[in-house]
Backbone as numpy.savetxt, mean C-alpha at the origin, in Angstrom:
# Nx Ny Nz CAx CAy CAz Cx Cy Cz
3.96 -72.66 26.23 3.19 -71.47 26.23 4.01 -70.21 26.23
5.08 -70.26 26.90 5.91 -69.06 26.96 6.57 -68.80 25.62
6.70 -69.80 24.75 7.33 -69.62 23.46 6.46 -68.88 22.46
5.17 -68.83 22.66 4.28 -68.18 21.73 4.43 -66.66 21.73
4.68 -66.09 22.87 4.76 -64.64 22.98 6.19 -64.16 23.18
7.12 -64.83 22.65 8.51 -64.46 22.83 8.92 -63.34 21.89
10.05 -62.75 22.14 10.56 -61.63 21.36 11.12 -62.13 20.04
10.95 -61.33 19.01 11.50 -61.68 17.70 13.00 -61.43 17.68
13.47 -60.55 18.52 14.89 -60.22 18.58 15.53 -61.16 19.60
16.44 -61.99 19.11 17.05 -63.01 19.97 18.43 -62.64 20.46
19.15 -61.75 19.73 20.51 -61.42 20.15 20.79 -59.94 19.89
21.90 -59.40 20.41 22.22 -57.97 20.25 22.42 -57.57 18.80
22.88 -58.45 17.95 23.09 -58.11 16.54 21.74 -57.78 15.88
20.72 -58.57 16.16 19.39 -58.32 15.61 18.82 -56.99 16.15
19.11 -56.68 17.41 18.65 -55.42 18.01 19.26 -54.23 17.28
20.54 -54.28 17.01 21.22 -53.18 16.32 20.66 -53.02 14.91
20.43 -54.11 14.22 19.88 -54.05 12.87 18.49 -53.43 12.89
17.64 -53.79 13.83 16.28 -53.24 13.92 16.29 -51.74 14.25
17.20 -51.31 15.11 17.28 -49.89 15.45 17.69 -49.07 14.22
18.70 -49.53 13.51 19.13 -48.84 12.30 18.02 -48.84 11.24
17.35 -49.96 11.07 16.28 -50.06 10.08 15.13 -49.11 10.44
14.78 -49.04 11.71 13.69 -48.16 12.14 14.03 -46.69 11.93
15.29 -46.36 11.95 15.72 -44.97 11.77 15.95 -44.65 10.29
16.70 -45.49 9.59 17.12 -45.15 8.24 16.09 -45.43 7.15
15.24 -46.41 7.29 14.25 -46.69 6.24 13.29 -45.51 6.09
12.67 -44.95 7.15 11.83 -43.77 6.95 12.61 -42.57 6.42
13.86 -42.42 6.83 14.69 -41.32 6.35 14.92 -41.44 4.85
15.19 -42.60 4.38 15.41 -42.82 2.95 14.12 -42.59 2.16
12.99 -43.02 2.70 11.70 -42.81 2.03 11.40 -41.32 1.91
11.62 -40.57 2.97 11.40 -39.12 2.95 12.32 -38.45 1.93
13.58 -38.84 1.90 14.54 -38.28 0.95 14.11 -38.56 -0.49
13.67 -39.75 -0.78 13.21 -40.08 -2.12 11.97 -39.28 -2.50
11.05 -39.07 -1.56 9.87 -38.26 -1.83 10.24 -36.80 -2.13
11.21 -36.27 -1.40 11.67 -34.90 -1.65 12.30 -34.77 -3.03
13.09 -35.72 -3.41 13.71 -35.70 -4.73 12.64 -35.78 -5.81
11.66 -36.63 -5.62 10.57 -36.78 -6.58 9.77 -35.48 -6.70
9.42 -34.87 -5.59 8.65 -33.63 -5.61 9.44 -32.50 -6.25
10.74 -32.42 -5.97 11.58 -31.37 -6.53 11.71 -31.53 -8.04
11.80 -32.75 -8.52 11.92 -32.96 -9.97 10.64 -32.53 -10.68
9.48 -32.70 -10.06 8.22 -32.28 -10.67 8.14 -30.77 -10.78
8.56 -30.04 -9.74 8.48 -28.58 -9.79 9.47 -28.01 -10.79
10.61 -28.62 -10.94 11.60 -28.12 -11.91 11.09 -28.28 -13.34
10.36 -29.34 -13.61 9.84 -29.57 -14.95 8.68 -28.64 -15.28
7.84 -28.35 -14.29 6.63 -27.60 -14.57 6.83 -26.09 -14.56
7.83 -25.60 -13.85 7.99 -24.14 -13.77 9.19 -23.69 -14.61
8.88 -22.98 -15.66 9.90 -22.42 -16.52 10.18 -21.01 -16.00
11.45 -20.66 -15.76 11.75 -19.32 -15.24 11.23 -18.24 -16.20
10.49 -17.30 -15.64 9.91 -16.21 -16.41 10.36 -14.91 -15.77
11.13 -14.13 -16.48 11.69 -12.91 -15.92 10.61 -11.94 -15.46
9.57 -11.80 -16.24 8.50 -10.86 -15.90 7.79 -11.26 -14.60
7.46 -12.54 -14.49 6.77 -12.98 -13.27 7.69 -12.92 -12.06
8.97 -13.19 -12.26 9.93 -13.09 -11.16 10.04 -11.66 -10.68
10.13 -10.72 -11.60 10.22 -9.30 -11.22 8.94 -8.84 -10.52
7.82 -9.37 -10.95 6.55 -9.01 -10.32 6.50 -9.51 -8.88
7.02 -10.69 -8.65 7.01 -11.26 -7.30 7.96 -10.52 -6.37
9.12 -10.12 -6.86 10.11 -9.51 -5.98 10.11 -7.99 -6.02
9.12 -7.39 -6.69 9.09 -5.93 -6.77 8.91 -5.34 -5.37
9.42 -4.16 -5.15 9.30 -3.56 -3.83 7.85 -3.17 -3.53
7.51 -3.22 -2.26 6.16 -2.87 -1.85 5.99 -1.36 -1.89
6.95 -0.63 -1.44 6.90 0.83 -1.44 8.07 1.39 -2.22
8.00 2.65 -2.52 9.08 3.30 -3.23 9.56 4.48 -2.42
10.85 4.65 -2.39 11.41 5.81 -1.72 11.58 6.92 -2.74
11.18 8.10 -2.36 11.27 9.24 -3.26 12.27 10.22 -2.65
13.51 10.15 -3.09 14.53 11.03 -2.58 14.47 12.37 -3.31
14.36 13.43 -2.55 14.23 14.76 -3.12 15.32 15.63 -2.50
15.94 16.43 -3.34 16.95 17.36 -2.86 16.25 18.45 -2.06
16.58 18.54 -0.77 15.88 19.50 0.09 16.22 20.95 -0.26
17.32 21.16 -0.95 17.69 22.53 -1.31 17.08 22.95 -2.66
16.50 22.00 -3.37 15.89 22.31 -4.67 14.57 23.05 -4.44
14.18 23.88 -5.38 12.91 24.58 -5.22 11.75 23.58 -5.25
10.78 23.82 -4.39 9.63 22.92 -4.29 8.66 23.23 -5.42
8.25 22.19 -6.11 7.28 22.33 -7.19 5.94 21.88 -6.64
4.95 22.76 -6.73 3.63 22.46 -6.18 2.95 21.36 -6.98
2.32 20.44 -6.26 1.59 19.35 -6.89 0.24 19.87 -7.40
-0.25 19.23 -8.42 -1.56 19.59 -8.95 -2.64 19.05 -8.01
-3.86 19.55 -8.20 -4.97 19.06 -7.40 -5.21 17.58 -7.61
-5.08 17.13 -8.86 -5.26 15.72 -9.17 -4.19 14.87 -8.47
-2.93 15.33 -8.49 -1.85 14.56 -7.86 -2.07 14.45 -6.35
-2.49 15.53 -5.71 -2.75 15.49 -4.27 -3.94 14.58 -3.99
-4.98 14.69 -4.81 -6.14 13.82 -4.64 -5.72 12.35 -4.71
-4.93 11.99 -5.72 -4.50 10.60 -5.90 -3.64 10.11 -4.73
-2.76 10.96 -4.21 -1.84 10.52 -3.18 -2.40 10.60 -1.76
-3.33 11.52 -1.50 -3.81 11.73 -0.13 -5.30 11.44 0.00
-6.10 11.99 -0.88 -7.56 12.03 -0.69 -8.28 10.79 -1.20
-7.76 10.16 -2.24 -8.49 9.08 -2.93 -8.78 7.90 -2.03
-7.94 7.66 -1.03 -8.16 6.49 -0.18 -9.52 6.51 0.47
-10.04 7.68 0.79 -11.38 7.77 1.41 -12.44 8.28 0.44
-12.09 9.29 -0.36 -13.10 9.93 -1.21 -13.47 9.11 -2.44
-12.67 8.12 -2.82 -13.05 7.29 -3.96 -14.10 6.26 -3.54
-14.07 5.82 -2.27 -15.01 4.80 -1.82 -16.09 5.35 -0.89
-15.89 6.56 -0.38 -16.87 7.12 0.56 -16.65 6.60 1.97
-15.44 6.18 2.29 -15.13 5.62 3.60 -15.38 6.65 4.70
-15.92 6.20 5.82 -16.16 7.01 7.01 -17.02 8.24 6.72
-17.90 8.14 5.75 -18.80 9.24 5.45 -18.23 10.32 4.55
-17.07 10.07 3.97 -16.47 11.06 3.06 -17.31 11.15 1.79
-17.53 12.38 1.29 -18.29 12.49 0.03 -17.48 11.89 -1.11
-18.12 11.05 -1.90 -17.43 10.39 -3.00 -17.06 11.39 -4.09
-15.94 11.10 -4.74 -15.47 11.91 -5.85 -16.51 11.87 -6.97
-16.84 13.03 -7.51 -17.80 13.22 -8.60 -19.25 12.90 -8.20
-19.55 12.87 -6.92 -20.93 12.66 -6.45 -21.55 14.03 -6.21
-22.31 14.50 -7.18 -22.86 15.85 -7.15 -23.75 16.06 -5.92
-24.58 15.08 -5.61 -25.50 15.22 -4.48 -24.75 15.36 -3.15
-23.69 14.59 -2.98 -22.93 14.62 -1.73 -22.14 15.92 -1.59
-21.70 16.49 -2.70 -20.86 17.69 -2.65 -21.65 19.00 -2.71
-22.87 18.98 -3.21 -23.58 20.24 -3.44 -23.76 21.06 -2.17
-24.13 20.44 -1.07 -24.29 21.18 0.19 -22.98 21.74 0.69
-21.92 21.01 0.49 -20.60 21.47 0.94 -20.09 22.61 0.06
-20.28 22.48 -1.25 -19.82 23.52 -2.18 -20.58 24.82 -1.92
-21.85 24.72 -1.56 -22.65 25.94 -1.32 -22.14 26.74 -0.12
-21.40 26.08 0.78 -20.84 26.79 1.95 -19.61 27.60 1.56
-19.04 27.36 0.41 -17.97 28.19 -0.10 -16.58 27.58 -0.02
-15.71 28.21 -0.78 -14.32 27.79 -0.91 -13.61 27.79 0.44
-13.73 28.88 1.20 -13.01 28.98 2.48 -13.43 27.88 3.45
-14.73 27.59 3.50 -15.23 26.53 4.37 -14.60 25.18 3.99
-14.58 24.87 2.70 -14.04 23.60 2.23 -12.55 23.47 2.54
-11.80 24.52 2.27 -10.36 24.47 2.49 -10.06 24.37 3.99
-10.77 25.14 4.82 -10.55 25.08 6.26 -10.88 23.68 6.80
-11.96 23.08 6.31 -12.32 21.72 6.74 -11.23 20.72 6.35
-10.68 20.89 5.16 -9.65 19.96 4.70 -8.35 20.13 5.50
-7.99 21.37 5.82 -6.74 21.60 6.53 -6.86 21.24 8.01
-7.95 21.61 8.63 -8.11 21.35 10.07 -8.73 19.99 10.38
-9.39 19.40 9.40 -10.06 18.12 9.62 -11.51 18.33 9.99
-12.32 17.33 9.71 -13.74 17.44 10.03 -14.29 16.03 10.19
-15.06 15.83 11.27 -15.64 14.51 11.59 -14.55 13.44 11.58
-14.68 12.43 10.74 -13.70 11.33 10.73 -12.44 11.67 9.93
-12.48 12.75 9.15 -11.32 13.10 8.34 -10.27 13.78 9.21
-9.04 13.25 9.22 -7.99 13.90 9.99 -7.53 15.19 9.31
-6.85 16.01 10.05 -6.31 17.25 9.49 -5.44 16.91 8.29
-5.60 17.69 7.23 -4.81 17.54 6.00 -4.99 16.16 5.36
-6.07 15.48 5.69 -6.31 14.15 5.14 -5.30 13.14 5.64
-4.60 13.47 6.71 -3.59 12.58 7.27 -2.19 12.83 6.73
-2.04 13.77 5.83 -0.73 14.08 5.25 0.04 15.03 6.16
1.32 15.00 6.06 2.19 15.89 6.82 2.30 17.24 6.12
2.39 18.33 6.89 2.57 19.65 6.25 3.86 19.73 5.43
4.84 18.88 5.76 6.08 18.86 4.98 5.87 18.24 3.61
4.90 17.34 3.51 4.63 16.65 2.25 3.65 17.39 1.36
2.63 17.99 1.98 1.57 18.66 1.21 1.30 20.02 1.86
1.48 21.07 1.10 1.29 22.43 1.63 -0.20 22.79 1.65
-0.51 23.90 2.33 -1.89 24.40 2.35 -2.37 24.72 0.93
-1.49 25.28 0.14 -1.82 25.61 -1.25 -2.20 24.34 -2.03
-1.42 23.28 -1.84 -1.70 22.02 -2.54 -3.00 21.39 -2.05
-3.27 21.49 -0.76 -4.55 21.00 -0.22 -5.70 21.79 -0.86
-5.54 23.11 -0.97 -6.57 23.94 -1.59 -6.79 23.54 -3.05
-5.71 23.23 -3.75 -5.84 22.79 -5.15 -6.61 21.47 -5.23
-6.36 20.56 -4.28 -7.07 19.29 -4.27 -8.55 19.49 -3.97
-8.85 20.41 -3.06 -10.24 20.71 -2.72 -10.96 21.25 -3.95
-10.34 22.18 -4.65 -10.94 22.76 -5.86 -11.12 21.67 -6.92
-10.14 20.81 -7.08 -10.23 19.72 -8.05 -11.42 18.81 -7.74
-11.56 18.40 -6.47 -12.66 17.50 -6.11 -14.02 18.20 -6.22
-14.08 19.44 -5.77 -15.35 20.18 -5.82 -15.78 20.43 -7.26
-14.85 20.83 -8.11 -15.19 21.10 -9.51 -15.56 19.82 -10.26
-14.97 18.70 -9.88 -15.34 17.42 -10.51 -16.73 16.98 -10.08
-17.23 17.60 -9.01 -18.55 17.23 -8.48 -19.58 18.34 -8.71
-19.35 19.17 -9.69 -20.34 20.17 -10.06 -20.04 21.58 -9.60
-18.97 21.79 -8.88 -18.61 23.14 -8.42 -17.95 23.96 -9.51
-17.86 25.24 -9.26 -17.20 26.14 -10.22 -16.24 27.04 -9.45
-15.40 26.41 -8.63 -14.45 27.17 -7.82 -13.24 27.53 -8.66
-12.64 28.69 -8.35 -11.44 29.13 -9.06 -10.21 28.49 -8.44
-9.26 28.20 -9.29 -8.00 27.64 -8.83 -7.31 28.66 -7.93
-6.81 28.23 -6.76 -6.14 29.19 -5.88 -4.83 29.68 -6.49
-4.41 30.88 -6.10 -3.16 31.44 -6.61 -1.99 30.90 -5.81
-0.91 30.63 -6.52 0.30 30.10 -5.89 0.90 31.18 -4.99
1.07 30.91 -3.69 1.60 31.93 -2.79 3.05 32.32 -3.13
3.82 31.40 -3.69 5.19 31.73 -4.08 5.22 32.72 -5.24
4.32 32.54 -6.20 4.25 33.48 -7.32 3.75 34.83 -6.85
2.84 34.85 -5.90 2.33 36.12 -5.37 3.45 36.88 -4.66
4.31 36.14 -3.92 5.45 36.78 -3.25 6.41 37.36 -4.28
6.67 36.60 -5.37 7.56 37.10 -6.41 7.00 38.35 -7.08
5.69 38.37 -7.32 5.05 39.53 -7.96 5.15 40.75 -7.05
4.95 40.55 -5.73 5.06 41.67 -4.80 6.48 42.18 -4.72
7.45 41.26 -4.79 8.85 41.67 -4.72 9.25 42.46 -5.96
8.71 42.10 -7.12 9.01 42.81 -8.35 8.43 44.23 -8.35
7.26 44.40 -7.73 6.62 45.72 -7.67 7.44 46.68 -6.80
8.09 46.17 -5.79 8.89 47.02 -4.90 10.16 47.36 -5.57
């Protein structure tokens, strides 16, 4: 009776062989599976320069500007695209949508100064300057963006005058 349930391993040599087999056989199977999987991916994927560049393209871009160079004022459209569009294109947080005449008509009727002051100081959920830094977007550029958005929505506001050009004109008169 005791012979029926005896160990299959009878001596130390068999024990060593079983330990090595239990370790190396799964290791070899895994290695062969990895080689097989790698050979399939190499055959199916042909290197494509365009797709590779698309995958590794930078998420953001750095815009280095010479601080001593004269500042060129951005257009209303450029300021809208870089600062305002994130909310005004979708109407997020109650922002009037771009080119929505009904949403803008009440605001436009309050006048240019009201619109520009609201944009610079902030109103309701809109942060001051639309969240932009005064170093990045000047009051003049904010005013240009306000006129651009209002005029696209049925307003007839005049483009604000560039304060730098006004200073130059005053200096020439003296």
